[in-house]
ROTI-693500 format. One line per field, with one value per residue (C-alpha): residue in one letter; x, y, z. Coordinates in Angstrom, 1 decimal, always signed. Example, Ala and Ser with C-alpha at 12.3 -4.5 7.8 and 13.67 -1.06 7.14 Angstrom:
BEGIN
rest = (A,S) $
px = (+12.3,+13.7) $
py = (-4.5,-1.1) $
pz = (+7.8,+7.1) $
This chain:
BEGIN
rest = (M,S,E,I,N,W,N,Q,I,S,M,E,M,I,S,C,I,G,S,S,K,S,N,A,I,L,A,I,R,A,A,K,E,K,D,F,D,K,S,K,E,L,I,K,L,A,E,L,E,M,N,K,A,H,N,L,H,F,D,I,V,A,R,E,A,N,G,E,N,L,D,L,K,L,I,F,L,H,A,E,D,Q,M,L,T,T,Q,A,I,I,D,L,G,K,E,M,I,E,M,Y,K,I,I,Y,K) $
px = (-71.9,-74.7,-78.0,-78.4,-80.9,-81.7,-84.0,-81.6,-78.7,-80.8,-82.2,-78.9,-77.4,-80.5,-80.1,-76.5,-77.1,-79.9,-77.5,-75.1,-77.4,-78.8,-75.2,-74.2,-77.0,-76.5,-72.8,-73.8,-76.3,-73.5,-71.2,-73.9,-74.0,-70.3,-69.5,-66.9,-65.6,-69.2,-69.4,-66.1,-67.1,-70.4,-69.1,-66.6,-69.7,-71.4,-68.4,-68.2,-72.0,-71.3,-68.3,-70.3,-72.9,-70.3,-68.8,-72.2,-72.5,-69.0,-69.9,-72.6,-70.7,-67.9,-70.0,-71.2,-67.7,-66.6,-69.3,-72.2,-75.5,-77.6,-81.1,-81.1,-84.0,-85.8,-85.0,-81.4,-81.6,-83.6,-80.5,-77.9,-80.1,-79.9,-76.1,-75.1,-77.4,-76.0,-72.5,-73.2,-74.7,-71.5,-69.4,-71.0,-71.7,-67.9,-67.6,-70.5,-68.7,-65.6,-67.4,-69.0,-65.5,-64.7,-67.8,-67.1,-63.6) $
py = (+45.3,+42.8,+42.9,+40.2,+37.3,+37.2,+34.2,+32.2,+32.9,+32.2,+29.1,+27.7,+28.7,+26.9,+23.8,+23.4,+24.3,+21.8,+19.0,+20.0,+20.1,+16.4,+15.2,+16.4,+14.9,+11.6,+11.6,+12.1,+9.2,+7.0,+8.0,+7.0,+3.3,+3.1,+3.6,+6.2,+5.9,+6.7,+9.4,+11.2,+10.8,+12.5,+15.4,+15.9,+16.1,+18.4,+20.5,+20.8,+21.7,+24.4,+25.7,+26.2,+28.0,+30.2,+31.1,+32.3,+34.3,+35.8,+37.1,+39.0,+40.5,+41.3,+43.3,+45.2,+45.7,+47.1,+50.0,+48.5,+49.6,+46.3,+46.0,+42.7,+40.5,+38.5,+35.1,+36.0,+36.7,+33.4,+31.6,+33.4,+32.2,+28.6,+28.7,+30.1,+27.2,+24.6,+25.6,+25.3,+21.8,+20.8,+22.2,+20.5,+17.6,+17.1,+17.3,+14.8,+12.3,+12.7,+12.1,+9.0,+7.6,+8.3,+6.6,+3.3,+3.0) $
pz = (+14.0,+13.0,+14.1,+17.2,+17.0,+20.6,+20.1,+18.4,+20.9,+23.9,+22.5,+21.5,+24.8,+26.4,+24.4,+25.2,+29.1,+29.2,+27.6,+30.3,+33.5,+32.1,+31.8,+35.4,+37.0,+34.9,+36.3,+39.7,+39.5,+37.8,+40.9,+43.1,+41.4,+41.3,+37.9,+38.1,+34.6,+33.3,+35.6,+34.7,+30.9,+31.7,+33.6,+30.5,+28.4,+30.7,+30.4,+26.8,+26.4,+29.0,+27.2,+24.0,+25.9,+27.5,+24.1,+22.9,+26.0,+26.0,+22.5,+23.7,+26.6,+24.5,+22.2,+25.0,+26.4,+22.9,+23.5,+21.6,+23.4,+23.5,+24.2,+26.3,+26.1,+28.6,+27.2,+27.0,+30.7,+31.3,+29.5,+31.6,+34.6,+33.5,+32.6,+36.2,+37.8,+35.7,+36.5,+39.9,+39.5,+37.6,+40.3,+43.1,+41.0,+40.9,+44.6,+45.1,+42.8,+44.9,+48.1,+46.7,+45.9,+49.3,+50.7,+48.4,+49.3) $
């Protein structure tokens, strides 16, 4: 197996996650302003960026599952933490958008 460039993988994840989090928050704000079309598009973008981060993460998890002994780095753990937090923001954001739709009916 090839050497893992922890900094590169972690920073790619963090970049995707940052975009994802920003888009999710902007989606909630758009819904608050009754712009549900924009909100829907921003949530889609948030999910696309999150999928990129998940794929990077999965590659590492798969290597360990295949028996590779990994020496995890703190920056990767930070990226995982940010990924989990952002996924929660996306999930709750979707619920908030639906709540705004009900409120503005």
